C-alpha positions in Angstrom: -1.1 13.7 -5.6 0.5 12.3 -2.5 3.6 13.1 -1.1 5.4 10.5 1.2 8.8 11.1 3.1 11.9 9.2 2.2 11.7 7.3 5.0 8.0 6.5 4.5 9.2 5.2 1.0 12.4 3.1 2.8 10.0 1.6 5.3 7.4 0.4 2.9 10.2 -1.1 0.8 11.9 -2.6 3.7 8.5 -4.0 4.8 8.2 -5.7 1.4 12.0 -7.1 1.2 11.4 -8.3 4.8 8.2 -10.6 3.8 9.2 -11.8 0.4 8.2 -14.6 -0.9 5.3 -13.3 0.8 3.4 -10.3 0.0 3.7 -7.6 2.6 0.3 -4.9 3.2 0.2 -1.8 5.4 -1.8 1.9 5.2 -0.6 5.0 4.7 -2.4 7.9 6.7 -1.7 11.5 6.4 -3.5 14.8 6.2 -5.7 16.7 4.2 -3.0 17.9 2.2 -2.2 14.4 0.8 1.2 14.1 2.9 2.0 11.2 4.6 2.6 11.4 8.3 2.3 7.4 9.4 3.0 4.0 7.8 0.6 1.5 9.5 2.9 -2.1 9.0 -0.3 -4.9 8.7 0.0 -8.7 8.9 -0.6 -10.4 6.0 -3.5 -13.5 7.2 -4.5 -14.6 3.6 -4.4 -18.5 2.8 -1.4 -18.1 0.7 0.3 -15.0 1.6 2.6 -15.8 -1.5 -0.4 -14.8 -3.9 -2.5 -12.5 -1.8 -3.1 -10.2 1.1 -5.7 -10.2 3.5 -4.6 -7.5 6.4 -5.5 -9.0 10.1 -8.5 -7.7 11.1 -7.4 -6.6 14.3 -4.2 -4.9 12.8 -6.7 -3.0 10.6 -8.9 -1.8 13.1 -5.9 -0.9 15.5 -4.2 1.2 12.7 -8.0 2.9 11.6 -8.7 4.0 15.3 -4.8 4.9 15.4 -5.4 7.2 12.5 -8.6 8.1 13.8 -6.6 9.4 17.1 -3.9 11.2 15.6 -6.8 13.3 13.2 -5.3 11.5 10.2 -6.9 9.9 6.9 -6.5 7.0 4.8 -4.1 7.8 2.1 -2.9 5.0 0.8 -3.0 1.1 0.9 0.3 -0.8 0.1 0.9 -4.2 -0.6 4.0 -5.9 -2.8 4.2 -8.5 -5.8 7.1 -10.2 -5.0 7.4 -12.0 -8.2 6.4 -8.4 -10.4 9.3 -6.4 -11.5 6.7 -4.0 -13.1 3.6 -4.0 -10.6 0.1 -3.3 -11.7 -3.4 -4.3 -9.7 -4.5 -8.0 -10.9 -7.9 -8.8 -11.2 -7.7 -10.0 -7.3 -6.6 -6.3 -6.5 -9.3 -4.4 -8.6 -12.1 -6.8 -7.1 -10.9 -5.8 -3.2 -10.0 -2.8 -3.8 -12.7 -1.1 -0.7 -11.6 2.3 -0.5 -12.3 4.0 -3.5 -10.7 7.0 -2.1 -7.5 5.3 -1.5 -3.9 5.5 -3.7 -3.2 1.7 -4.2 0.9 1.4 -3.8 2.1 -1.9 -5.2 5.9 -2.8 -4.9 7.6 -5.2 -7.2 10.2 -7.1 -6.0 11.1 -9.1 -9.2 13.5 -6.7 -11.0 17.4 -5.9 -9.8 16.3 -3.0 -7.0 12.1 -3.0 -5.8 9.8 -0.2 -7.9 7.0 1.0 -6.3 4.1 2.3 -8.2 0.8 4.1 -7.1 -3.1 3.3 -8.6 -6.0 4.7 -8.2 -8.8 1.6 -8.5 -12.2 1.9 -9.6 -13.8 -1.3 -8.6 -17.2 -1.1 -9.7 -15.7 -0.2 -13.2 -13.1 -3.0 -13.1 -10.4 -0.7 -13.9 -7.2 1.7 -12.7 -4.9 3.8 -13.7 -1.6 4.9 -12.3 -0.7 7.8 -10.7 2.1 10.2 -9.5 3.2 10.7 -6.0 6.2 12.5 -4.7 9.2 11.5 -2.4 10.6 14.6 -0.6 13.7 14.4 1.9 13.3 15.2 5.5 
């Protein structure tokens, strides 16, 4: 189970709200105990960022380099679904889930409060399952 400090959750939710109505995207780096250590905000360069996300390649490479330099591993990938109150992986999310070891966090913004849910996506099997994560105070 991934553990996120409350400040990391707040940073992810703030990123989602700032980019609304476009989708946001980013990475979560952490340690081998599945504790989040860093949030990497990425720019969404999708042709239609209101309905899809595609991380800017230079941002993605820079984040991966920083993770490697810090001794972190990729724990999670996050993005938002601005028009969903109860987010779940879309067909596109499942098709483009290139990192099977990562947990995919999706933030829904259509309800009264943002909702963040976590999923393990099995691209080859075209299925997903919701997973639990923990928020801890710092």
